[in-house]
Residue frames as a rotation matrix with the C-alpha (Angstrom) as fourth column:
MET 1
0.129 0.824 0.552 81.12
0.607 -0.506 0.613 -28.78
0.784 0.256 -0.565 4.03
ASN 2
-0.413 -0.383 -0.826 82.80
0.909 -0.236 -0.345 -26.78
-0.063 -0.893 0.446 6.74
LYS 3
-0.983 0.012 0.181 81.57
0.023 -0.982 0.188 -23.51
0.180 0.189 0.965 5.30
LEU 4
-0.276 0.961 0.001 77.96
-0.232 -0.068 0.970 -24.67
0.933 0.267 0.242 5.65
LYS 5
-0.465 0.082 -0.881 78.13
0.756 0.555 -0.347 -25.73
0.460 -0.828 -0.320 9.31
GLY 6
-0.698 0.235 -0.677 75.69
0.485 -0.540 -0.688 -23.96
-0.527 -0.808 0.263 11.52
TRP 7
-0.853 0.424 -0.303 73.51
-0.521 -0.679 0.517 -22.86
0.013 0.599 0.801 8.64
SER 8
-0.676 0.723 0.143 69.85
0.702 0.690 -0.175 -23.65
-0.225 -0.017 -0.974 8.90
MET 9
-0.853 0.486 -0.189 66.77
-0.517 -0.835 0.189 -22.09
-0.066 0.260 0.963 7.43
SER 10
-0.472 0.786 0.399 63.18
0.314 0.573 -0.757 -23.08
-0.824 -0.232 -0.517 7.94
VAL 11
-0.975 0.165 -0.151 61.47
-0.197 -0.318 0.927 -23.18
0.105 0.934 0.342 4.56
THR 12
-0.402 0.911 0.096 57.73
0.305 0.232 -0.924 -22.63
-0.864 -0.342 -0.371 4.61
LYS 13
-0.049 0.499 0.865 55.15
0.993 0.117 -0.011 -22.06
-0.107 0.859 -0.501 1.93
ASP 14
0.797 0.452 -0.400 55.16
0.469 -0.881 -0.061 -18.36
-0.380 -0.139 -0.914 2.81
TYR 15
-0.059 -0.908 -0.415 58.70
0.085 -0.419 0.904 -17.72
-0.995 0.018 0.102 1.55
THR 16
0.933 0.214 -0.290 59.11
-0.250 -0.193 -0.949 -16.28
-0.259 0.957 -0.127 -1.92
LEU 17
0.642 -0.736 0.215 62.07
0.740 0.523 -0.423 -17.24
0.199 0.431 0.880 -4.07
GLN 18
0.253 -0.540 0.802 63.49
0.012 -0.828 -0.561 -13.74
0.967 0.151 -0.203 -3.61
GLN 19
0.655 0.029 0.755 63.23
-0.724 -0.260 0.639 -14.03
0.215 -0.965 -0.149 0.19
LEU 20
0.916 -0.350 0.198 65.02
0.266 0.897 0.353 -17.37
-0.301 -0.270 0.914 0.09
ALA 21
0.430 -0.784 0.448 67.79
0.687 -0.038 -0.725 -15.94
0.585 0.620 0.523 -2.10
GLU 22
0.295 -0.282 0.913 68.19
-0.373 -0.914 -0.162 -12.93
0.880 -0.293 -0.374 0.17
GLY 23
0.791 0.099 0.604 68.41
-0.611 0.173 0.772 -15.23
-0.028 -0.980 0.198 3.19
LEU 24
0.807 -0.539 -0.242 71.33
0.415 0.808 -0.417 -17.25
0.421 0.236 0.876 1.85
PRO 25
0.754 -0.594 -0.281 74.43
0.033 -0.393 0.919 -16.79
-0.656 -0.702 -0.277 3.97
LYS 26
0.503 -0.654 -0.565 77.70
-0.861 -0.436 -0.263 -15.74
-0.074 0.618 -0.782 2.34
SER 27
-0.376 -0.670 0.640 79.19
-0.599 0.703 0.384 -19.14
-0.707 -0.239 -0.665 3.27
LEU 28
0.185 0.518 0.835 76.71
0.387 0.743 -0.546 -20.81
-0.903 0.424 -0.062 0.95
LEU 29
0.949 0.180 -0.259 77.22
-0.129 -0.529 -0.839 -18.27
-0.288 0.829 -0.479 -1.81
ASN 30
0.284 -0.933 -0.221 80.99
-0.959 -0.273 -0.080 -18.78
0.014 0.234 -0.972 -1.59
ALA 31
0.379 -0.092 0.921 80.79
-0.333 0.915 0.229 -22.59
-0.863 -0.394 0.316 -1.33
SER 32
-0.692 -0.670 -0.270 82.77
-0.552 0.249 0.796 -24.74
-0.466 0.700 -0.542 -3.74
ASP 33
-0.172 0.608 -0.775 81.08
-0.856 0.297 0.423 -26.83
0.487 0.736 0.470 -6.42
LYS 34
-0.604 -0.123 -0.787 81.70
0.120 0.963 -0.242 -29.95
0.788 -0.240 -0.567 -4.36
GLU 35
-0.947 0.273 -0.172 80.08
0.133 -0.154 -0.979 -28.39
-0.294 -0.950 0.109 -1.29
LEU 36
-0.429 0.823 -0.372 77.10
-0.850 -0.507 -0.141 -27.26
-0.305 0.255 0.918 -3.36
GLU 37
-0.310 0.275 -0.910 76.70
-0.511 0.759 0.403 -30.75
0.802 0.590 -0.095 -4.83
GLY 38
-0.826 -0.039 -0.562 76.61
0.404 0.655 -0.639 -32.16
0.393 -0.755 -0.525 -1.31
PHE 39
-0.804 0.563 -0.193 74.11
-0.237 -0.599 -0.765 -29.53
-0.546 -0.569 0.615 -0.24
GLN 40
-0.332 0.685 -0.649 71.95
-0.920 -0.083 0.382 -30.36
0.208 0.724 0.658 -3.27
LEU 41
-0.552 0.084 -0.829 71.95
0.010 0.995 0.095 -34.04
0.834 0.044 -0.551 -2.28
ILE 42
-0.914 0.220 -0.340 70.74
0.357 0.041 -0.933 -33.05
-0.191 -0.975 -0.116 1.18
ILE 43
-0.564 0.738 -0.371 67.96
-0.681 -0.669 -0.296 -30.93
-0.467 0.086 0.880 -0.30
ASP 44
-0.355 0.414 -0.838 66.91
-0.705 0.470 0.531 -33.70
0.614 0.780 0.125 -2.72
GLU 45
-0.695 0.045 -0.718 66.79
0.345 0.897 -0.278 -36.28
0.631 -0.440 -0.639 0.06
THR 46
-0.891 0.394 -0.228 64.86
0.039 -0.432 -0.901 -33.88
-0.453 -0.811 0.369 2.30
ILE 47
-0.401 0.763 -0.507 62.25
-0.914 -0.372 0.162 -33.42
-0.065 0.529 0.846 -0.43
ARG 48
-0.369 0.232 -0.900 61.96
-0.291 0.891 0.349 -37.21
0.883 0.390 -0.262 -0.90
LEU 49
-0.877 -0.001 -0.481 61.63
0.433 0.436 -0.789 -37.67
0.211 -0.900 -0.382 2.84
ARG 50
-0.753 0.626 -0.202 58.92
-0.389 -0.671 -0.631 -35.02
-0.531 -0.397 0.749 3.08
GLU 51
-0.255 0.663 -0.704 56.98
-0.895 0.113 0.431 -36.56
0.365 0.740 0.565 0.19
GLY 52
-0.547 -0.010 -0.837 57.32
0.094 0.993 -0.073 -39.99
0.832 -0.119 -0.542 1.81
HIS 53
-0.950 0.203 -0.239 56.02
0.223 -0.100 -0.970 -38.59
-0.220 -0.974 0.050 5.10
ARG 54
-0.486 0.809 -0.331 53.00
-0.811 -0.559 -0.172 -37.09
-0.324 0.184 0.928 3.34
ASN 55
-0.232 0.373 -0.898 52.31
-0.614 0.659 0.433 -40.37
0.754 0.653 0.076 1.56
LEU 56
-0.792 -0.107 -0.602 52.58
0.342 0.737 -0.582 -42.24
0.506 -0.667 -0.547 4.86
GLN 57
-0.851 0.516 -0.095 50.13
-0.214 -0.507 -0.835 -39.84
-0.479 -0.691 0.542 6.49
LYS 58
-0.248 0.775 -0.582 47.65
-0.962 -0.127 0.240 -40.42
0.112 0.620 0.777 3.63
LEU 59
-0.390 0.043 -0.920 48.01
-0.187 0.974 0.125 -44.20
0.902 0.221 -0.372 3.95
ILE 60
-0.939 0.027 -0.344 47.45
0.338 0.270 -0.902 -44.05
0.068 -0.962 -0.263 7.70
LYS 61
-0.642 0.745 -0.181 44.41
-0.599 -0.635 -0.488 -41.82
-0.478 -0.205 0.854 7.26
THR 62
-0.166 0.567 -0.807 42.96
-0.843 0.343 0.415 -44.13
0.512 0.749 0.420 4.60
PHE 63
-0.594 -0.124 -0.795 43.63
0.148 0.954 -0.260 -47.20
0.791 -0.272 -0.548 6.74
SER 64
-0.962 0.222 -0.157 42.13
0.122 -0.167 -0.978 -45.58
-0.244 -0.961 0.133 9.84
THR 65
-0.441 0.836 -0.326 39.05
-0.862 -0.496 -0.107 -44.48
-0.251 0.234 0.939 7.93
SER 66
-0.168 0.358 -0.919 38.52
-0.578 0.719 0.386 -47.95
0.798 0.596 0.086 6.45
GLN 67
-0.801 -0.165 -0.576 38.97
0.322 0.692 -0.646 -49.57
0.505 -0.703 -0.501 9.90
ILE 68
-0.852 0.521 -0.045 36.40
-0.272 -0.515 -0.813 -47.20
-0.447 -0.681 0.580 11.43
GLN 69
-0.238 0.795 -0.558 33.88
-0.965 -0.127 0.229 -47.98
0.111 0.593 0.797 8.67
ARG 70
-0.383 0.027 -0.923 34.27
-0.227 0.966 0.122 -51.75
0.896 0.256 -0.364 9.22
THR 71
-0.910 -0.033 -0.412 33.47
0.369 0.388 -0.845 -51.55
0.188 -0.921 -0.341 12.93
């Protein structure tokens, strides 16, 4: 993934699909299929990690709320 080194982009809810596409560097657009597959794995894992983090936050909030109600 040498062509992708140094590339980072903060994705927020405010970005439109067009803005994301326009922000892609040429190195990503010219990446090989193998590099893109690796990049896709990173994106997929990032999404799973973010969903897991949200679920963990909900569990902690639920646990904290239930503990407060018991005391």
